[in-house]
C-alpha positions as CSV (number, residue, x, y, z in Angstrom):
1,M,-138.6,15.6,5.8
2,L,-135.9,13.8,7.9
3,N,-132.7,15.6,9.1
4,I,-129.6,14.3,10.9
5,H,-127.7,16.8,13.1
6,L,-124.4,16.8,14.9
7,G,-124.6,14.6,18.0
8,D,-127.8,12.8,17.1
9,V,-127.8,9.1,18.1
10,V,-129.1,6.4,15.8
11,R,-130.5,3.4,17.7
12,G,-130.5,0.0,16.1
13,S,-128.4,-1.5,13.4
14,N,-130.3,-0.3,10.3
15,P,-133.4,1.9,10.8
16,P,-135.8,1.5,7.9
17,F,-135.9,5.2,7.0
18,V,-132.1,5.2,6.5
19,S,-131.9,2.2,4.2
20,S,-135.0,3.4,2.1
21,I,-133.0,6.3,0.7
22,G,-129.7,4.5,0.2
23,I,-127.5,5.7,3.1
24,T,-125.8,3.4,5.6
25,L,-125.0,4.4,9.1
26,A,-121.2,4.0,8.6
27,R,-121.3,6.8,6.0
28,I,-123.3,9.4,8.0
29,P,-121.0,12.3,8.8
30,T,-121.4,14.1,12.2
31,A,-120.7,17.7,11.1
32,H,-123.9,18.4,9.1
33,S,-127.2,17.0,7.7
34,V,-127.1,14.2,5.2
35,T,-129.0,14.3,1.9
36,G,-129.9,10.9,0.4
37,E,-130.1,9.8,-3.3
38,A,-133.8,10.9,-3.5
39,G,-132.9,14.4,-2.3
40,Q,-134.3,13.8,1.2
41,T,-132.6,15.1,4.3
42,L,-132.2,12.6,7.2
43,R,-133.3,13.6,10.7
44,I,-133.3,11.5,13.8
45,P,-136.4,11.9,16.0
46,K,-135.8,13.5,19.5
47,P,-136.0,11.2,22.5
48,L,-139.1,11.3,24.6
49,A,-139.2,13.1,27.9
50,K,-138.1,11.2,31.0
51,E,-140.8,9.4,32.9
52,E,-141.7,10.6,36.4
53,L,-140.1,8.7,39.2
54,L,-142.3,6.9,41.8
55,T,-141.7,8.0,45.4
56,I,-142.4,5.2,47.9
57,E,-141.7,4.6,51.6
58,G,-140.4,1.5,53.3
59,F,-137.9,0.3,55.9
60,I,-134.6,-1.4,55.6
61,E,-134.8,-5.1,56.2
62,E,-131.3,-6.3,55.4
63,I,-127.9,-4.8,54.4
64,L,-126.4,-6.4,51.3
65,P,-122.9,-6.2,49.8
66,D,-121.8,-3.3,47.5
67,G,-123.8,-0.7,49.3
68,R,-127.2,-2.1,48.6
69,F,-130.1,-2.8,50.9
70,A,-133.1,-5.1,50.9
71,V,-136.1,-2.8,51.6
72,R,-139.6,-3.8,52.6
73,L,-142.1,-1.4,51.1
74,D,-145.4,-0.3,52.9
75,N,-147.3,-2.6,50.5
76,E,-145.3,-5.6,51.7
77,H,-143.2,-5.9,48.5
78,K,-139.4,-6.4,48.9
79,I,-137.0,-4.6,46.6
80,I,-133.2,-4.0,46.3
81,A,-132.2,-0.3,46.8
82,Y,-128.9,1.6,46.8
83,T,-128.0,4.9,48.5
84,A,-128.3,8.1,46.5
85,G,-125.2,10.1,45.7
86,K,-126.0,13.0,48.0
87,M,-126.5,10.6,50.9
88,R,-123.2,9.0,50.2
89,K,-121.5,12.4,49.9
90,F,-122.7,13.6,53.3
91,R,-122.1,10.2,54.8
92,I,-125.7,9.6,55.9
93,R,-125.6,6.0,57.3
94,S,-128.6,3.7,57.1
95,V,-129.1,0.7,59.4
96,V,-131.6,-2.1,59.6
97,G,-135.0,-0.8,60.7
98,D,-134.6,2.7,59.4
99,R,-137.6,4.2,57.6
100,V,-136.6,5.5,54.2
101,H,-138.0,7.2,51.1
102,L,-137.3,5.5,47.7
103,E,-137.4,6.7,44.1
104,M,-138.3,4.0,41.6
105,T,-138.6,4.1,37.8
106,P,-141.9,2.7,36.4
107,Y,-139.8,0.5,34.1
108,D,-138.2,-1.7,36.8
109,L,-140.2,-2.0,40.0
110,T,-137.7,-4.4,41.6
111,K,-134.9,-1.8,42.1
112,G,-134.9,1.7,43.8
113,R,-132.7,4.5,45.1
114,I,-132.8,5.6,48.8
115,V,-133.1,9.4,48.7
116,F,-134.1,10.2,52.4
117,R,-133.7,8.5,55.8
118,E,-136.2,9.5,58.4
119,R,-134.9,10.2,61.9
120,A,-135.9,7.7,64.5
121,P,-137.8,9.1,67.5
122,G,-135.4,10.2,70.2
123,Q,-132.5,10.7,67.7
124,V,-131.1,14.1,68.4
125,G,-128.7,14.8,65.6
126,P,-125.2,13.9,64.4
127,A,-122.6,12.9,66.9
128,K,-119.9,15.4,67.8
129,R,-116.8,15.1,65.7
130,R,-113.5,14.6,67.4
131,N,-110.9,17.2,66.8
132,N,-107.8,15.3,65.6
133,F,-105.6,18.5,65.3
134,R,-102.7,18.6,67.7
135,K,-101.2,21.9,68.8
């Protein structure tokens, strides 16, 4: 038995199970389930769970435009990576030579997201902020 519920997404232009019972996608309402000519109720299958991300280490080899970096992985592969949102939010800066941790999806092994920048030996902490307030 197939059911369509509010908010379900139909992928593709004409899935075979929809055309087999005589309903086109343009006529599917979004408020309730749809019953076809044969008395069947259409239901869209749930999407599969997300794949696990790969966590890999490397170092920044080059700074590219648009906030991207060329990163050389430990296995000598070179990928393009961008800074994660939390790192941007807290203004964690990355420079050439920094050791970083990356997250990559198993679907595209040429791109990644920088999620952690390791501190260099001898690096104490953030610089003191100047007080710009005048009394």
